[in-house]
N, C-alpha and C positions, 0 to 999 in steps of 0.2 A: 131241199137241195142245199148243199154246202156252199158257203160264201167263197168265191174264187177270184173276184176282181180287186184291183187296187185303184183307189180314188186319189187324185192329186189335187191339191188346192194351192192357188197362188193368191194369198191374201194381201190386198192393198188397203188403203185407208177408206176408199169409196166402194170398191167392188172386190169380189172374189171370183177368180177364174177357176173353173173346174174341168178336169179331164179324167177319163176312165180307161182302164186297160181292158183288153179282151179277157176271156175266161182263162186262157193259157198264159197270160202275162207276157205276150210277145209284142203287142202293139199298144200305142197310146193315142186316144182320140179326144179332141176337144169336146166337152159336153155342154157346158153353159157358162154364162157369166151372170152373177146376180148382185144386185145392189145391196150393200151392207145396211142393216138397220140398227140393231144393237146386238150385243154378244149373244144373249139368249135366243133371239130370233135366228141369228146366223147359224148357231149350233143346232137348233131345231131343224132348220132346212137341210143341213148337212146330214143329220141323223136320218132324215127321210130319204135322202139320196143313198145312204149306206144300206138301208133296208130294201129300197126299190131295186137297186142294182147288185145286190148280194155281194157287198164289199167285205173283204177280209182284212184290209189294211189301208190306212190313210197316210199319204205323204204330204207334208206341209212345206212349202217353199220357204227357205230361210235366207233373207236378203243380206248376206254377209257382205261387208264392203270389200272392194278389190284388194285392199291390203290384208284382208283376212280378219280385220277388226270387227267386233260386234257393235254396231251403232244402234241408234234409237229404233230404226225400222226392224232390225233383227230382234231387239228386245220386245217390241210390240208383237212380232210374229211368235216369239217364244211364249209370251203370255197367252196368246190365242191358242197355240198348240197345247199348253198345259190345261187350259179350260176345256178344250175339245177332248183331250185324253181322259179327263175326269168324267166326261159326259157319255162317252161311247165305250162299249165293251170290247174293242178291238185295238190292235197296236196303232199308234200314231207316231210317225217318225219325221224328223226334220231332215231336209235335203237342201244342199247348197243350190240356190237359184241364180247365182251371179250370171248376168248377161242374157237370161232367158227372155226378159221383156224386150230388150233391144233386138235380139234375134227374131222374136215373133213379129215385131214391128217391121223389120227388114223383109221378112218373108211375105208379109201382107202387102208391102209396098211393091215388091217384085211381082206379086200376083195381080197388081193393078187394082187393089181393093181401095175404094174411096176412103178419104179421111174420116168421114162420118161412120162408115161401116167398120173401119179399123178400130175405132174407139171401143166398140162393143165386142170385137173379136179378139183383140190383142191379149186380154187377160186369160181367156180360155186356151188360146194357142200357146201362150207362155206356160200354162199349166201342163199342156200336152208335151212341150219340150222338156219340162222338168220331169214329168213321168217317164218319158222316153229315156232320159239320162239314168233315172233310178232303175228302170227295167234292164238297161244294158249293164248296169252295175250288178244287179242280181244274177243275170245270166253269166257274168264273168266269174261269179263265185261258185257256180255249179260245175262239177266235172262233166266233161262231154261224154255222152254214152259211147261214142265211137272211139274214144281214147282211153283204153283201160289203164289202170294204175301200173307203174313199172313192174311191180312184183306180180301182177296178174298176166302180163304179156308172155 
């Protein structure tokens, strides 16, 4: 079966949040949060997720500063992305993740999730928000089937 899903990663210093699209690339669902060990182990786990879930592309959250500047966190995420790209045989793309963690935290607070449970969930929910943004971007690039090009009308 052909790989059809997109995997999103929200890499932090201690944990990586993971989200997965459906086969059609319409929805983003939180998948898991895993504790970081060391780069090789982290990449091995992600490679296993790619195989298990038939992933065709990986999106890595890039924590660009609000000013648009690339700070230490974004540099670290870029190094992670580069290592992941070298290890997997599918596209790995960076995607702006500004405010996704704060938005995820707020969603969980509004859902009355306890502080203890929020700690484990916020990274994967942030990854799902990141993936949702990426999927919306992809769908905006595709011409709608219902709207023929002007010369075809």
